[in-house]
N, C-alpha and C positions, 0 to 999 in steps of 0.2 A: 554508557548512555546510548540510548537508541533515539534517533530522530525520525519524525514523520514530517516530510516536507512536501510542498507543492513543487511543480516543475519550475516555478519562478523563484525557488529557494526560500520561500517564506516558511519559517519553522512553525508548524501548527501545534506540535506537541513534542516535549522531550520526556522520555521515560528514563528515570534514574535506575537502571538495572545493570547488573554485571554482565557485560557483553561476552565474557568468556564462558559464562555458565548458563546463560538464558536459554530456555527451551521455548518452543512455539506456544505451548500451553501457558507457561508463565507470562509470556508476552501478551497472549490473548487476555489473560486475567487483568494485567496491568492496563491494557487499553480499555477494557470494560469498565474499570474503576473511573476512568476519565472520559468515558464515552460522551458525556453531556457536552463537552466542548468540541466534539468531533461529529457533528450531525451530518456532515457532507461527504462521507467517505464513499468513493466509487469502487476502488480496488486498493488492496494492500499489495505492493509489489515486492517480491523476494528475488527478483531476477538476478541482481548482482551477486547475491550469496550463492544461489543454486544454479546459475548458468542457464536459467530458463529463458526461452524466447518470449518476448512480451506478448506476441500474438497467441502463443500457446496458452498463456495464462488467461487471456481474455476469452479465447475460444473454448477453454476447458476448465470451468470453475471447480470441477470436482477433482482436478489433478492432485495427486497425493505428494506430499513433501515430507521427507524424514529429516528431522533436525539432529544436531549433534548429541542431544540428550536421549535420542531414540524415539521421541514422540513422532507420530505420523498424523498429519492433518491434511485436509484438503483446503484449497483457497477459500471455498465457501464456508468452511467450519471456523474460519478466523473471525466470523461475525461481520462480514462485509455487507453493507446495505447499499441498495441501488440509489444513485443520485448523480449530480452533474459535475462533481469536482474530482479530479484525479490526484491522488496522493502517492508519494513514493516512500516506501519504508526503507530506511537505511540499513546497512549491514548489521545483522544481529550478532555475528560472531567475529566482527572486526572492530578495532578501536574506533571511537567516534572521530578521531583525528583523520582516519582514512576517508570517512564519508565527507568530511569537511574539505578535503583536499581538492584542488582544481581537477585532477585526473578523474577522481570518482564522480564529481558533478558532471564533468564532460561526458563520461561513459554513460551515466544515467540519462542525461539529456538526449544523447544520440540514440540510445537503446529504446527509450520510451516516448520520444517525441511523436512519432506517427500514431502509436497506440493511444497516447494521451489525446491527440486531436480527434481520433475516432470516438473515444469514450465520451469526451466532452460534448461532441456534436450529438451523439446518441442521447446522452443525459439531458442536454438542453432541450432536445426535441421531446423527450418523454415528460420533462417538467412542464413545457408549454402545453402539451396534450392534456396533462392532468389539470392544468388551470382552465383550459377550455371546457373539459368535462364538468368541472365544479361549477363553472359559470352557467352551464346549460341546464 
């Protein structure tokens, strides 16, 4: 099971996939199937799995990631769409119980809190700007 959660721990999507075998391409397909309920994705974070610094991910959306299945994708190839909500993608290759544990949530919060604040602020500003442009 793979979870996509907000920083407030609201589960927005659960994907029933085998976390020991899932590749990024499979995950991308699974997310695409349910994309209609996820219109507000700003970033998919893989930082806990791959040890990436959150600012590296934000600053470099073309960063390449190789998963255990040998697939190589960039963050932008995961189908990320710009908007104002930050989501956190739980460990793909770890059991869901790890992601639900207090330690994992604490690590995720600490690691992504600042990045989340930056993204949400930027996203909010761009949403407000779009509204102003549409009104004009």
